[in-house]
N, CA, C and O of each residue as an XYZ file, in Angstrom:
524
protein
N     187.428     94.071     72.174
C     185.951     93.882     72.947
C     185.358     92.491     72.534
O     185.041     92.249     71.369
N     185.235     91.644     73.502
C     184.611     90.408     73.009
C     183.226     90.542     72.749
O     182.512     91.343     73.353
N     182.739     89.596     71.659
C     181.488     89.646     71.375
C     180.656     88.668     72.473
O     181.081     87.575     72.846
N     179.405     89.268     72.909
C     178.415     88.486     73.740
C     177.983     87.219     72.880
O     177.636     87.322     71.704
N     178.036     86.008     73.577
C     177.455     84.836     72.987
C     176.212     84.979     72.875
O     175.675     85.720     73.698
N     175.415     84.360     71.893
C     174.086     84.180     71.660
C     173.704     83.325     72.656
O     174.398     82.341     72.912
N     172.372     83.639     73.446
C     171.944     82.723     74.351
C     170.599     82.279     73.750
O     169.822     83.108     73.277
N     170.335     80.967     73.773
C     168.978     80.372     73.270
C     168.480     79.298     74.436
O     169.121     78.457     75.066
N     167.205     79.638     74.464
C     166.530     78.841     75.366
C     165.697     77.747     74.521
O     164.843     78.146     73.729
N     165.947     76.353     74.689
C     165.211     75.557     73.977
C     164.060     74.835     75.065
O     164.269     74.411     76.202
N     162.988     74.858     74.410
C     161.915     74.444     75.365
C     161.021     73.403     74.750
O     160.835     73.293     73.538
N     160.497     72.666     75.657
C     159.366     71.617     75.173
C     158.236     71.829     75.997
O     158.041     71.414     77.139
N     157.351     72.690     75.106
C     156.031     72.934     75.874
C     155.199     71.956     75.923
O     155.262     71.155     74.991
N     154.218     71.731     76.964
C     152.972     70.930     77.097
C     153.365     69.481     77.192
O     154.469     69.197     77.658
N     152.662     68.687     76.844
C     152.759     67.072     77.262
C     153.414     66.233     76.409
O     153.333     65.020     76.602
N     154.188     66.764     75.298
C     154.934     66.047     74.293
C     156.100     65.589     75.291
O     156.649     66.331     76.105
N     156.400     64.142     75.071
C     157.630     63.541     75.814
C     158.671     63.245     74.909
O     159.612     62.578     75.337
N     158.674     63.667     73.590
C     159.801     63.278     72.769
C     160.684     64.579     72.860
O     160.225     65.689     72.592
N     161.878     64.380     73.226
C     162.740     65.496     73.168
C     164.241     65.210     72.339
O     165.246     65.882     72.569
N     164.196     64.205     71.445
C     165.372     63.864     70.909
C     165.874     65.072     70.086
O     167.012     65.531     70.187
N     164.901     65.545     69.253
C     165.012     66.771     68.249
C     165.615     67.673     69.177
O     166.797     67.969     68.998
N     164.920     68.206     70.243
C     165.283     69.198     70.928
C     166.947     69.298     71.360
O     167.699     70.269     71.269
N     167.210     67.979     71.840
C     168.606     67.700     72.187
C     169.516     67.832     71.076
O     170.666     68.185     71.337
N     169.148     67.576     69.726
C     170.155     67.482     68.613
C     170.219     69.005     68.117
O     171.307     69.472     67.779
N     169.205     69.676     68.079
C     169.390     71.263     67.980
C     170.069     72.038     68.867
O     170.791     72.975     68.528
N     169.851     71.655     70.111
C     170.570     72.055     71.166
C     172.195     72.138     71.165
O     172.910     73.121     71.357
N     172.575     70.679     70.864
C     173.985     70.573     70.452
C     174.412     70.959     69.652
O     175.589     71.291     69.791
N     173.685     71.199     68.143
C     174.201     71.750     67.064
C     174.374     73.426     67.361
O     175.351     74.001     66.881
N     173.467     74.107     68.101
C     173.801     75.610     68.558
C     175.035     75.623     69.383
O     175.947     76.415     69.150
N     175.076     74.666     70.442
C     176.294     74.659     71.372
C     177.772     74.610     70.352
O     178.719     75.391     70.444
N     177.652     73.602     69.507
C     178.729     73.495     68.685
C     179.051     74.609     67.761
O     180.202     74.771     67.356
N     177.776     75.616     67.310
C     178.031     76.744     66.758
C     178.551     77.851     67.496
O     178.642     78.945     66.940
N     178.950     77.672     68.844
C     179.236     78.662     69.734
C     178.260     79.192     70.532
O     178.651     80.082     71.288
N     177.008     78.878     70.584
C     175.955     79.633     71.292
C     175.849     78.986     72.565
O     176.120     77.789     72.658
N     175.433     79.750     73.691
C     175.139     79.276     75.059
C     173.600     78.706     74.824
O     172.708     79.379     74.308
N     173.470     77.515     75.236
C     171.979     76.835     75.244
C     171.677     76.430     76.610
O     172.466     75.867     77.369
N     170.300     76.808     76.900
C     169.578     76.503     78.056
C     168.343     75.552     77.607
O     167.485     75.952     76.821
N     168.333     74.296     78.161
C     167.402     73.433     77.694
C     166.568     73.293     79.025
O     167.085     73.011     80.106
N     165.258     73.515     78.836
C     164.270     73.527     80.016
C     163.714     72.166     80.499
O     163.086     71.970     81.539
N     164.086     71.187     79.477
C     163.459     69.791     79.863
C     162.133     69.573     79.232
O     161.633     70.404     78.474
N     161.607     68.530     79.527
C     160.242     68.216     78.974
C     159.053     68.767     79.925
O     159.155     68.980     81.133
N     158.092     68.920     79.253
C     156.572     69.234     80.157
C     156.533     70.553     80.663
O     156.148     70.749     81.815
N     156.896     71.491     79.915
C     157.137     72.920     80.512
C     155.750     73.677     80.251
O     155.154     73.499     79.189
N     155.278     74.480     81.193
C     154.219     75.115     80.744
C     154.634     76.369     80.105
O     155.817     76.695     80.195
N     153.784     77.128     79.457
C     154.147     78.503     78.652
C     154.583     79.451     79.890
O     155.450     80.294     79.659
N     154.123     79.379     80.975
C     154.535     80.277     81.929
C     155.877     79.968     82.592
O     156.460     80.922     83.106
N     156.441     78.759     82.648
C     157.788     78.106     83.052
C     158.634     78.803     81.873
O     159.622     79.499     82.108
N     158.186     78.566     80.691
C     158.969     78.847     79.600
C     159.422     80.443     79.424
O     160.545     80.865     79.147
N     158.318     81.125     79.648
C     158.590     82.697     79.699
C     159.541     82.967     80.825
O     160.522     83.706     80.732
N     159.165     82.295     81.921
C     160.021     82.844     83.320
C     161.564     82.495     82.949
O     162.487     83.235     83.289
N     161.746     81.301     82.221
C     163.176     80.815     82.201
C     163.760     81.915     81.024
O     164.953     82.215     81.060
N     163.014     82.404     80.155
C     163.472     83.339     79.199
C     163.865     84.712     79.857
O     164.877     85.326     79.519
N     163.200     85.043     80.590
C     163.425     86.373     81.523
C     164.414     86.072     82.337
O     165.347     86.870     82.427
N     164.422     84.788     83.146
C     165.514     84.823     84.130
C     166.919     84.764     83.467
O     167.874     85.295     84.033
N     167.052     84.154     82.325
C     168.379     83.702     81.821
C     168.561     84.767     80.543
O     169.374     84.578     79.638
N     167.740     85.822     80.618
C     168.061     87.022     79.517
C     168.426     86.410     78.234
O     169.446     86.823     77.684
N     167.797     85.566     77.732
C     168.028     84.746     76.384
C     167.716     85.971     75.145
O     167.081     87.004     75.361
N     168.194     85.662     74.101
C     168.231     86.100     72.889
C     167.139     85.645     71.993
O     166.451     86.353     71.258
N     167.073     84.233     72.175
C     166.196     83.471     71.304
C     165.488     82.327     72.334
O     166.036     81.801     73.303
N     164.166     82.106     71.865
C     163.453     81.111     72.628
C     163.073     80.118     71.440
O     162.433     80.564     70.488
N     163.465     78.741     71.482
C     163.141     77.876     70.379
C     162.344     76.859     71.015
O     162.752     76.128     71.917
N     161.055     76.840     70.449
C     160.037     75.759     71.023
C     160.016     74.584     70.231
O     159.894     74.752     69.018
N     160.106     73.460     70.658
C     160.132     72.082     69.987
C     158.753     71.556     70.256
O     158.389     71.254     71.393
N     158.085     71.462     69.323
C     156.632     70.866     69.615
C     156.204     69.765     68.561
O     156.229     69.933     67.342
N     155.797     68.584     69.233
C     155.451     67.457     68.167
C     154.158     66.872     68.401
O     153.564     66.070     67.682
N     153.739     67.453     69.676
C     152.445     66.889     70.040
C     150.987     67.407     69.231
O     149.889     66.915     69.488
N     151.173     68.314     68.378
C     150.148     68.990     67.532
C     149.269     70.082     68.512
O     148.139     70.502     68.263
N     150.035     70.391     69.589
C     149.358     71.448     70.553
C     149.741     72.940     70.030
O     149.239     73.905     70.607
N     150.443     73.088     69.167
C     151.497     74.390     68.697
C     150.255     75.561     68.545
O     150.514     76.757     68.671
N     148.878     75.064     68.258
C     148.113     76.209     67.982
C     147.579     76.726     69.236
O     146.824     77.697     69.180
N     147.878     76.194     70.380
C     147.505     76.489     71.751
C     148.431     76.931     72.380
O     148.292     77.989     72.993
N     149.650     76.218     72.394
C     150.984     76.510     73.060
C     151.633     77.852     72.573
O     152.010     78.732     73.347
N     151.716     77.909     71.337
C     152.420     79.292     70.962
C     151.960     80.450     71.093
O     152.697     81.382     71.418
N     150.528     80.619     70.843
C     149.899     82.042     71.107
C     149.931     82.073     72.628
O     150.349     83.182     72.961
N     149.698     81.411     73.556
C     150.044     81.403     74.964
C     151.564     81.884     75.266
O     151.807     82.740     76.117
N     152.337     81.393     74.663
C     153.935     81.815     75.122
C     154.039     83.142     74.525
O     154.610     84.027     75.162
N     153.504     83.400     73.264
C     153.759     84.887     72.682
C     153.048     85.825     73.419
O     153.545     86.946     73.521
N     151.819     85.554     74.036
C     151.144     86.548     74.709
C     151.866     87.068     76.120
O     151.940     88.212     76.567
N     152.409     85.717     76.700
C     153.112     86.017     78.027
C     154.329     86.799     77.905
O     154.746     87.573     78.767
N     155.010     86.493     76.509
C     156.366     87.310     76.486
C     156.035     88.613     76.241
O     156.771     89.510     76.649
N     154.932     88.870     75.573
C     154.505     90.420     75.235
C     153.868     90.875     76.452
O     153.890     92.093     76.629
N     153.282     90.128     77.365
C     152.841     91.096     78.697
C     153.948     91.277     79.561
O     153.866     92.145     80.430
N     155.174     90.454     79.434
C     156.216     90.474     80.393
C     157.435     91.663     79.687
O     158.494     91.952     80.244
N     157.054     92.113     78.615
C     157.975     93.007     77.764
C     159.176     92.379     77.490
O     160.246     92.983     77.570
N     159.079     91.110     77.145
C     160.108     90.338     76.549
C     160.334     90.381     75.041
O     159.468     89.912     74.304
N     161.525     90.955     74.504
C     161.686     91.055     73.179
C     162.707     90.203     72.634
O     163.821     90.691     72.443
N     162.503     89.097     72.379
C     163.277     88.073     71.759
C     162.872     87.582     70.704
O     161.684     87.758     70.431
N     163.724     86.813     69.777
C     163.302     86.141     68.617
C     162.783     84.533     69.049
O     163.424     83.703     69.694
N     161.573     84.416     68.535
C     160.880     83.106     68.981
C     160.934     82.135     67.674
O     160.378     82.559     66.661
N     161.502     80.992     67.631
C     161.429     80.142     66.419
C     160.754     78.609     67.038
O     160.852     78.251     68.212
N     160.156     77.940     66.088
C     159.638     76.952     66.610
C     159.799     75.714     65.645
O     159.794     75.952     64.437
N     159.919     74.625     66.005
C     160.346     73.323     64.989
C     159.442     72.264     65.759
O     158.945     72.308     66.884
N     159.401     71.237     64.699
C     158.798     69.990     65.047
C     157.599     69.764     64.064
O     157.682     70.219     62.923
N     156.422     69.033     64.493
C     155.512     68.585     63.412
C     154.638     69.621     63.493
O     153.839     69.709     64.425
N     154.711     70.462     62.559
C     153.773     71.676     62.333
C     153.206     71.853     60.967
O     153.920     72.248     60.045
N     151.871     71.559     60.796
C     151.574     71.549     59.446
C     151.576     72.807     58.680
O     151.302     73.889     59.200
N     151.924     72.638     57.292
C     152.140     73.954     56.516
C     151.028     74.947     56.740
O     151.291     76.124     56.988
N     149.966     74.564     56.671
C     148.819     75.437     56.684
C     148.670     76.213     58.180
O     147.933     77.179     58.375
N     149.353     75.706     58.978
C     149.377     76.668     60.483
C     150.673     77.501     60.399
O     150.760     78.418     61.216
N     151.595     77.339     59.620
C     152.647     78.364     59.614
C     152.477     79.901     59.550
O     153.027     80.731     60.273
N     151.490     80.139     58.407
C     151.091     81.712     58.402
C     150.510     82.281     59.684
O     150.655     83.445     60.058
N     149.885     81.399     60.266
C     149.131     82.059     61.599
C     150.123     82.175     62.608
O     150.188     83.247     63.209
N     151.105     81.026     62.969
C     151.966     81.216     63.729
C     153.126     82.547     63.510
O     153.680     83.215     64.383
N     153.233     82.627     62.191
C     154.096     83.812     61.956
C     153.367     85.163     62.257
O     154.004     86.100     62.738
N     152.246     85.250     62.020
C     151.394     86.446     62.285
C     151.420     86.461     63.924
O     151.430     87.590     64.415
N     151.429     85.623     64.613
C     151.637     85.839     66.244
C     153.098     86.423     66.561
O     153.332     86.966     67.640
N     154.029     86.285     65.595
C     155.499     86.906     65.875
C     156.343     85.784     65.882
O     157.465     86.007     66.334
N     156.077     84.459     65.446
C     157.010     83.475     65.727
C     158.080     83.755     64.473
O     157.534     83.939     63.386
N     159.201     83.795     64.491
C     160.127     84.509     63.493
C     160.358     83.370     62.414
O     160.573     83.684     61.243
N     160.315     82.123     62.792
C     160.611     80.981     61.739
C     160.225     79.800     62.446
O     160.393     79.541     63.638
N     159.627     79.046     61.454
C     159.268     77.345     61.752
C     160.089     76.432     60.841
O     160.180     76.499     59.615
N     160.691     75.536     61.706
C     161.660     74.596     61.226
C     160.913     73.125     61.367
O     160.718     72.485     62.400
N     160.565     72.797     60.037
C     159.896     71.409     60.045
C     160.771     70.280     59.793
O     161.972     70.435     59.575
N     160.227     69.204     59.815
C     161.027     67.933     59.647
C     161.910     68.193     58.124
O     161.359     68.598     57.101
N     163.129     67.920     58.218
C     163.990     67.972     57.170
C     164.816     69.212     57.219
O     165.780     69.272     56.456
N     164.586     70.124     57.950
C     165.390     71.465     58.261
C     166.774     70.938     58.609
O     166.985     69.966     59.335
N     167.627     71.633     58.052
C     169.018     71.185     58.659
C     169.551     72.002     59.886
O     169.130     73.132     60.131
N     170.345     71.471     60.518
C     170.860     72.268     61.787
C     171.601     73.638     61.314
O     171.583     74.666     61.992
N     172.263     73.509     60.043
C     172.936     74.568     59.574
C     171.936     75.843     59.202
O     172.306     77.005     59.369
N     170.659     75.504     58.692
C     169.760     76.636     58.517
C     169.217     77.133     59.725
O     168.856     78.308     59.783
N     169.112     76.320     60.765
C     168.773     77.073     61.978
C     169.818     77.900     62.541
O     169.444     78.982     62.994
N     170.874     77.659     62.599
C     172.073     78.295     62.973
C     172.319     79.617     62.127
O     172.592     80.642     62.751
N     172.252     79.646     60.999
C     172.291     80.490     59.924
C     171.141     81.678     60.318
O     171.459     82.854     60.499
N     169.837     81.201     60.412
C     168.816     82.090     60.622
C     168.963     82.817     61.994
O     168.666     84.011     62.037
N     169.399     82.182     63.118
C     169.371     82.958     64.179
C     170.676     84.043     64.098
O     170.541     85.202     64.491
N     171.950     83.534     63.544
C     172.895     84.760     63.419
C     172.371     85.650     62.432
O     172.545     86.842     62.684
N     171.707     85.342     61.255
C     171.072     86.427     60.593
C     170.360     87.420     61.248
O     170.639     88.610     61.101
N     169.403     86.998     62.006
C     168.328     87.690     62.829
C     168.871     88.513     63.797
O     168.268     89.547     64.086
N     170.106     88.175     64.452
C     170.797     88.857     65.540
C     171.976     89.709     64.876
O     172.690     90.497     65.497
N     172.051     89.455     63.676
C     173.247     90.437     63.153
C     174.653     89.798     63.736
O     175.639     90.524     63.866
N     174.688     88.448     64.067
C     175.965     88.042     64.778
C     176.772     86.991     63.774
O     177.850     86.510     64.122
C-alpha cells in the first residue's frame, strides 16, 4: 500500500509582496517528497482557507514578512475552525519572539523565524504527521 503524500499549502497572506522565502521553502518541501500548493501573493484569509479546503491539505504554511501576523493569523485560525478544517498550521517570516506564545495559543503549531533551516521545517512536518 502506497503512503499518501503530505500536501502542504504555502500562502502569503496580506499585502506582503516578498515571496522568495515562500518559494524557497516550497522547493525544499517538494524536494522532500511533499506535494506543495503555492497560493501566490496578496491572499486574503478567506482565500487561504478556501484553498486549504479545496485541496484537502495536511499543512498550511503562512509566510509573513509584513508585520501583520497578529491580525492575519488569528483570522485564518478562526476561519479554519469555522469551516471545521483540522490541519497543522505553521508560520514563518519576520515574527518577533514576544508574539510567538500568543500565536501558539491560537493553534499555530510552530513558528519558523529567520535562520531556521529547511531541514527543521521538513522534520517538524513529518513528526507532526507521523510520516
